[in-house]
C-alpha positions in Angstrom: 181.6 -17.0 185.4 179.5 -19.4 183.0 182.2 -21.7 181.7 185.1 -21.0 183.7 183.8 -20.1 187.2 183.6 -23.7 188.3 187.3 -24.0 188.0 188.4 -21.1 190.3 185.5 -20.4 192.8 185.3 -23.4 195.0 188.7 -22.7 196.7 188.4 -19.3 197.6 184.8 -19.7 198.4 185.9 -22.3 200.9 188.6 -20.3 202.0 186.2 -17.0 202.9 183.7 -19.4 204.5 184.4 -18.8 208.3 184.3 -14.8 207.8 180.9 -13.9 209.4 181.2 -10.2 208.8 179.0 -8.4 206.4 180.8 -4.9 206.7 182.4 -3.7 203.6 186.5 -3.9 203.8 187.9 -1.3 201.1 190.3 -2.6 198.9 194.1 -2.4 199.9 196.2 0.5 199.5 198.0 1.1 196.1 200.2 -1.8 195.4 203.5 -1.4 194.9 204.2 -3.2 191.3 206.2 -6.3 191.8 209.1 -7.0 189.9 208.5 -9.5 186.6 209.5 -13.0 187.6 210.9 -15.6 185.0 208.6 -17.2 182.9 208.8 -20.8 182.4 209.9 -22.5 179.3 206.7 -24.5 179.6 204.4 -21.5 179.4 206.4 -20.2 176.4 205.9 -23.4 174.5 202.3 -22.5 173.1 203.4 -18.9 172.3 206.0 -20.4 169.4 208.8 -20.0 172.2 208.2 -16.1 172.5 209.3 -14.7 175.5 206.7 -12.9 178.0 207.8 -9.5 177.1 207.4 -10.4 173.2 203.6 -12.3 174.5 202.7 -8.9 176.4 203.5 -6.8 173.7 201.5 -8.8 171.3 198.3 -8.7 173.9 198.9 -4.6 173.7 198.8 -4.6 170.2 195.4 -6.5 170.0 193.8 -4.5 173.1 194.8 -1.0 171.1 193.0 -2.7 168.1 190.2 -3.1 170.3 189.6 0.6 171.3 192.1 0.6 174.4 193.8 3.8 174.3 197.7 4.2 174.6 197.1 6.2 177.9 195.5 3.6 179.4 198.2 0.8 178.6 200.7 3.2 179.9 198.8 3.0 182.8 198.3 -0.4 183.1 201.8 -1.5 182.0 203.8 -1.3 185.7 200.9 -4.1 186.8 201.3 -6.2 183.5 203.8 -8.6 185.0 204.4 -12.4 185.4 204.0 -14.1 188.1 204.9 -17.9 188.2 203.1 -18.3 191.8 200.0 -17.4 190.4 200.2 -19.9 187.7 201.2 -22.7 189.9 198.2 -21.9 192.3 195.6 -22.1 189.0 197.6 -25.5 188.2 197.5 -27.1 191.8 194.0 -26.1 192.6 191.5 -28.9 193.8 187.8 -28.6 194.4 187.6 -30.5 197.9 185.1 -33.4 197.8 182.8 -32.8 200.5 178.9 -33.9 201.4 176.3 -31.4 200.1 174.7 -31.3 203.4 178.5 -30.1 204.9 179.0 -27.7 202.3 175.6 -25.9 202.4 176.0 -26.3 206.2 178.7 -24.0 206.2 178.2 -21.9 203.3 174.4 -21.1 203.9 174.6 -20.9 207.6 172.0 -18.8 209.4 174.2 -15.7 209.9 174.8 -15.7 206.0 170.9 -16.1 205.4 170.2 -13.3 208.0 172.7 -11.0 206.6 171.2 -11.3 203.0 167.7 -10.4 204.6 169.5 -7.3 206.1 171.2 -6.0 202.9 167.6 -6.6 201.2 166.0 -4.3 203.7 169.1 -1.7 204.2 169.2 -1.5 199.9 165.5 -1.8 199.3 165.4 0.6 196.5 168.2 -0.5 194.5 166.9 -4.2 195.0 163.2 -3.4 194.1 164.4 -1.4 190.9 166.8 -4.3 189.8 163.8 -7.1 190.2 161.3 -4.7 188.5 164.2 -3.8 185.6 165.2 -7.4 185.6 162.7 -9.8 187.0 165.5 -11.1 189.6 164.2 -11.8 192.9 166.5 -9.9 195.5 166.9 -13.3 197.6 168.5 -14.5 194.3 170.8 -11.5 194.2 171.9 -11.5 197.6 172.7 -15.5 197.9 175.3 -14.7 195.4 176.6 -11.6 196.9 176.7 -13.6 200.0 178.6 -16.5 198.8 181.4 -14.4 196.6 182.5 -12.2 199.1 180.3 -12.2 202.0 178.6 -8.7 200.9 182.0 -7.3 200.2 184.4 -8.6 203.2 186.3 -11.1 201.1 187.2 -9.8 197.7 190.5 -10.9 197.1 193.9 -9.1 197.7 195.9 -9.8 194.6 196.6 -7.3 191.6 194.1 -8.4 189.0 196.2 -7.2 186.0 199.3 -9.2 187.3 196.9 -12.7 188.0 195.3 -11.9 184.1 198.4 -11.7 182.0 200.2 -14.6 183.9 197.2 -17.3 183.4 197.4 -15.5 179.8 200.9 -16.9 179.1 200.2 -19.9 180.9 199.1 -22.7 177.7 196.1 -24.1 179.7 193.6 -21.2 178.8 195.8 -18.8 177.3 193.0 -17.7 174.7 190.2 -17.1 177.5 192.7 -15.2 179.7 194.2 -12.7 177.1 190.3 -11.7 176.6 190.0 -11.1 180.3 192.9 -9.1 180.0 192.0 -6.8 177.2 188.4 -6.8 179.1 190.6 -5.5 182.2 192.4 -2.8 180.0 188.6 -1.5 178.8 187.6 -1.3 182.3 190.2 0.9 183.0 189.6 3.0 179.7 186.0 3.5 180.4 186.9 5.0 183.9 185.3 2.4 186.2 188.5 1.7 188.2 192.1 2.5 188.1 194.8 0.0 187.6 195.6 0.3 191.6 192.2 -0.1 192.5 191.8 -3.7 190.5 192.7 -6.0 193.4 190.6 -9.4 193.7 191.0 -13.2 193.6 194.2 -14.9 192.1 192.1 -15.8 189.0 191.3 -12.3 188.3 187.8 -11.8 189.5 186.6 -8.4 190.6 184.3 -7.1 192.8 181.7 -8.2 195.6 179.9 -10.7 193.3 183.4 -11.7 191.5 182.8 -10.5 188.3 185.4 -11.5 185.7 186.3 -8.8 183.5 184.6 -9.7 180.3 181.5 -9.9 182.1 182.3 -6.4 184.0 182.4 -5.0 180.9 179.2 -6.3 179.4 177.2 -6.6 182.3 178.4 -4.0 185.0 176.0 -0.8 185.4 175.9 2.4 187.0 173.3 2.3 189.5 174.2 4.9 191.7 174.4 7.6 189.1 177.9 8.5 189.9 179.1 7.7 186.3 181.3 4.7 187.2 180.4 1.0 187.5 182.0 0.1 190.7 181.6 -3.3 191.7 184.1 -2.9 194.4 182.3 -0.2 196.5 179.3 0.6 195.4 176.3 -1.4 196.8 173.8 -0.2 194.3 176.3 -1.0 191.2 176.6 -4.6 192.8 172.6 -5.2 192.6 172.2 -3.6 189.2 175.3 -5.3 187.8 174.6 -8.9 189.1 170.8 -8.7 188.5 171.7 -7.4 184.7 174.1 -10.5 184.5 171.7 -13.2 185.7 168.6 -11.6 183.5 170.5 -11.3 180.0 173.9 -13.4 180.8 172.1 -16.2 182.3 168.6 -16.2 180.7 166.7 -15.7 184.0 162.6 -16.7 183.9 160.8 -13.5 185.3 158.2 -14.6 187.8 159.5 -18.6 188.0 160.7 -20.2 190.8 164.3 -21.6 191.2 164.6 -24.5 193.7 162.5 -26.1 196.1 163.2 -28.4 198.8 160.8 -31.7 198.6 159.9 -35.0 199.7 160.2 -38.3 197.4 158.6 -41.6 197.5 161.0 -44.8 197.6 159.6 -46.3 195.2 160.4 -43.4 192.8 162.2 -44.5 189.2 165.4 -43.4 190.1 166.6 -43.0 186.3 164.3 -39.8 186.2 165.9 -38.1 189.0 168.1 -35.9 186.7 168.8 -32.3 185.9 168.7 -33.4 182.1 164.8 -34.9 182.8 162.2 -32.4 182.9 158.5 -33.5 183.7 155.3 -31.3 184.4 154.6 -30.7 188.3 151.3 -32.7 187.8 153.3 -35.6 186.8 155.8 -35.5 189.6 152.9 -35.0 191.8 151.4 -38.2 190.3 154.8 -40.3 191.2 154.2 -39.3 195.0 156.3 -36.3 195.3 155.1 -33.7 197.8 156.4 -31.0 199.4 158.5 -31.6 202.7 155.3 -31.1 205.3 153.3 -33.7 202.9 151.4 -30.8 201.1 151.1 -31.4 197.5 152.8 -30.0 194.7 150.8 -27.9 192.2 148.8 -29.6 189.5 150.2 -27.9 186.9 152.7 -27.9 183.9 155.2 -26.0 185.5 158.2 -28.2 184.2 160.7 -29.4 186.6 163.5 -31.9 187.3 164.1 -33.5 190.3 167.8 -33.1 191.7 169.2 -35.8 194.6 172.8 -34.2 195.5 173.4 -36.9 197.8 171.2 -39.8 196.1 167.9 -40.9 197.4 168.9 -41.2 200.9 169.8 -37.4 200.9 167.8 -34.0 200.3 165.6 -33.8 197.7 165.0 -30.9 195.3 162.8 -29.6 192.4 164.8 -27.7 190.0 163.2 -25.4 188.1 164.4 -24.1 184.4 166.0 -21.0 186.5 168.2 -23.5 188.2 170.0 -23.6 185.1 171.3 -20.4 185.8 172.8 -21.3 188.7 174.9 -24.3 186.8 176.0 -21.7 184.4 177.1 -19.5 187.0 179.1 -22.3 188.6 178.8 -25.6 187.3 180.0 -27.4 190.6 176.9 -29.2 191.6 177.6 -28.5 194.9 178.1 -24.8 194.8 175.0 -24.3 192.5 172.6 -26.3 194.6 174.1 -24.4 197.7 173.3 -21.1 196.1 170.0 -22.0 195.3 169.4 -23.3 198.4 170.8 -20.1 200.3 168.6 -17.8 198.1 165.4 -20.2 199.3 166.2 -19.4 202.7 166.5 -15.8 202.4 163.1 -15.8 200.8 162.0 -17.6 203.6 161.8 -21.1 203.0 162.5 -23.7 206.0 165.9 -25.2 206.6 166.0 -28.4 204.7 165.3 -31.7 206.5 168.1 -33.7 207.5 168.8 -37.3 206.2 167.2 -39.8 208.8 170.6 -41.7 208.7 173.8 -40.7 207.5 174.5 -40.6 203.9 177.8 -43.2 203.2 180.3 -41.3 201.0 183.0 -43.5 199.4 186.5 -42.3 200.7 188.7 -40.1 197.9 191.0 -43.3 197.1 187.8 -45.6 196.4 185.8 -42.7 194.4 188.8 -42.1 192.3 189.1 -45.9 191.6 185.4 -45.8 190.5 186.2 -43.1 188.1 189.0 -44.9 186.7 186.9 -48.2 186.2 184.5 -45.8 184.4 186.7 -44.6 181.9 187.7 -48.3 181.4 184.1 -48.8 180.6 184.0 -46.3 177.9 182.6 -43.0 180.1 184.3 -39.4 179.8 184.4 -38.6 183.5 186.6 -35.4 182.9 189.7 -35.2 185.3 190.2 -38.3 187.4 190.1 -36.7 190.4 188.5 -38.3 193.4 185.5 -35.4 192.9 182.1 -36.5 191.8 181.4 -33.9 189.0 178.8 -33.8 186.8 180.3 -36.2 184.3 180.9 -38.5 187.0 177.5 -38.6 188.2 176.0 -39.3 184.8 178.3 -42.0 184.3 177.4 -43.8 187.6 173.7 -43.4 186.9 174.3 -45.3 183.9 176.2 -48.1 185.3 173.7 -48.1 188.1 170.9 -48.9 185.5 173.3 -51.5 184.0 173.8 -53.5 187.2 170.2 -53.0 188.6 170.7 -50.7 191.3 168.6 -47.7 192.0 169.8 -45.0 189.5 170.1 -41.7 191.7 173.5 -41.0 190.2 175.2 -41.4 193.9 178.1 -43.8 194.0 178.1 -46.8 196.6 180.4 -49.3 197.7 177.9 -51.9 195.9 178.5 -50.2 192.7 182.3 -50.2 193.3 182.4 -53.8 194.1 180.1 -54.8 191.1 182.5 -52.9 188.7 185.4 -54.4 190.1 183.9 -57.6 189.6 183.2 -57.0 186.1 186.9 -55.8 185.7 188.4 -59.0 187.1 186.1 -61.2 184.9 186.9 -59.5 181.9 190.7 -60.0 182.7 192.3 -62.4 180.6 193.6 -65.8 182.4 196.8 -65.5 184.1 197.4 -61.6 183.9 198.8 -60.2 187.4 197.1 -56.6 188.0 
């Protein structure tokens, strides 16, 4: 979640998208503690050459210093083993580049909207309590619940402690996962879960809305009154805890909208269509923005941004300050927009309009080439991976402005051709590429 969820959620999300069942599946039976696999020298290099066993002893000492009991350390130790396969999986992950309409069409499918509405009816008391206490609408909670695990049907099947400690020993995000490992031990220590119950995703997320252990410790609440915070089995605990995290962790603004589909005119100043640009709805109305059916936007001062996930020829949305909670939950724009859209559908919004014509998307290799050209032009696009992230979108907008193209942040063949031409003109005479 927050700054880390985008690294780990998208692949798991895609893997479970075909599952339409909304029935809860209990965690697997108690796993047999696996044998420790050999830790790679590459992993040890960032720990002054310490072996995994030496590293683990230090983590245990930190956990005890943080208040974890020796009893819990003993109970958890059979599960605190290294698995190189988890590390390999983390290093090899790749978010699939898809059009927003394709991704949302699959992940915000009608069955998931319907299941969300059914769950709101089934657990009406818990949802009503959560909205009263935290100000988070039921549809917002239900959308995350559906996307993250299909309401408990897909929570992962790997031992959490093994995943966390393996990623902690790896050098890429060691400090973060040491903290997550200690948080998982605290979950055990306070009696919420037993070590053998901690089964989840390969990246250590737990429960029906996939909390990282730190968030489990900080935001999980006992909503069913049984004395435990059980995000694996208790729908009430899932609802209350997710609302608590959205409200207090992601700073949800009570009573305000999050995302609405809109219709934009073709003469819109495209450079203003960005999440960093907020204007009153009254100003957007003056610029010709309306609801999809032509109804005017409210003539008020509620701040909003225009979001074009596929550029000016694709769907358009009015993103309100509460949309920041979605990009904090997962800063992949395709996920956050899909989550906000699904919540609006569960709340009763109509399906988004289909583009009047197919929106051209650069092939993977050409998008990667464009990223390389943007880097040569001095932009930071993050990883050059052929995936249009927010840094790449910002760089694309800047180059569209430079080349006099509609600055809607959507990479096009025209922009790529102009950047290729600019690079070729900049090459010294006689240079062979």
